[in-house]
N, C-alpha and C positions, 0 to 999 in steps of 0.2 A: 868409353864404357858403354856396354850394351844397355838399352833402355830397360828391357825385361829383367835383367840382372839387378839394375839399380833399384827398380820398383820393389823386387823381392827382398832386397836388403832392408827395406822399411816395412816389410810385411804387408805390401800392397799386391793384390792379385792383378797381374797385367790383363788388360782388356784392349781392344782395338782403340777405344776412345781414350783410355788412360795413357796408353803408349803414345798416341798422336799428340796429346797435350803435353806430356813430359818431353817428348822429342822437340816440340816447338819451343818450349822454355829453355831447353839445353842448347838449341841451335841459334836462337835469337835472343841476345842478352839485352833486350830493350825494356825489361821490367813491365811486361804488357798487362793490360786490363783484360777482363773477361771479354768485352766486346772486341778487342783487338785480336785475341786468340780465336774467337768465333768467326770474325771476318776472314781470317786467314784459312782456317780449317774447313769451314762449311762448303766451299766449292769442291773439295775433295771427298767430303763426308756429308752428303745431302740429308741424312737422317739425324745428324748431330744437332743438338739444341743448346741454347745458352744455359739451361738448367743442368744439363749433363756436365757442361764445363764447370759451372759453379760448384756442383756436387763433387766433381773430380778434384778441383783445386782445394776445396775444404778438407777432403780426405788426405790430400798431399800435405797440407799444412798441419793437420791433426797428427799425422804420422811423423812429421819432421822432415819430409822429403823436399819441401819448398817453404820459402819464406813469404809471408804476406806482409807487404809494406803499407805503412800508414802515412807515407810521405805525401800522398796526393789527397787533397781534401775532398775531391769528388768521387774518386774511384779507388778501389783496392788495386794494388799492383802486385805482381808476383815475381819471385827470383828463385831460380833453381840453384843458384850458388848459395849454399848454406854455411860457408865458411865465415869467420868473423871479418866483417867489413862494414863500412858505413856507406851511406848514399848521399848524393847531391841532386837536387831537382832545380833545374833552371826555371826561374819565374817568367822568363821571356818565351822560350820555345817549348817548355814543358818536359824536355828530355831528362831522364834519370840516369845518373852516372854512378859506377861503383867506385869507391875510394878504398884502396887496399893498404896504402902506405902510412897508416896510422899506427901509433904506439899501441900495443896490445893491452896496456893498462886501461885504456878507454873502454875495453870490453870486459874488463874484470867484473865479475859479479860481486857487488858489495855485500858485506855480511850484515844483513839486517835481521835483527832478532824477530822471529815470528813470521818471517816471509820466506817463501820458497821460490826463488827467482829461477825461471827457465830460460829466458832470453833477454838480451839487451839490444835495443834498437837505437842506433845513432844516425841522425840524418842532418843535412844541411840544406839551406836553400839560398839562392841568389842568382846571379847571372853568370852563365857559363862562358868559357873563353871564346867559343865561336860567336855567341851573341854579343859579347863585349867588344869583339873586333869589328862588329857591324856598325857600331855607333860612331 
């Protein structure tokens, strides 16, 4: 899907910076932090600032185009895949994995009187298979 079209679906006006950030998120499924995105894009865009990336990601999250993950205690992480899925963070290497093969009931929004639930976030932590094999 073309980045400009994707952004317009969420009522986001495409700009060079917004397009670059979204392209990065869609191309690299690493659940990056602001610092990781900045480190990658800044050599190609010398005028880009961390503040611009921060504001861009906040807009994406506000409009529903990107998920902000609370799986990392130190930094917010971002995911361009907004479908229902869970995440797993390895306590050893820090990598965040997508988990898609979970029952959809896990993501069912519970009927809580007086609450308007917009999202459900499900995450796991432990040791990934790669790190487990290293022991």
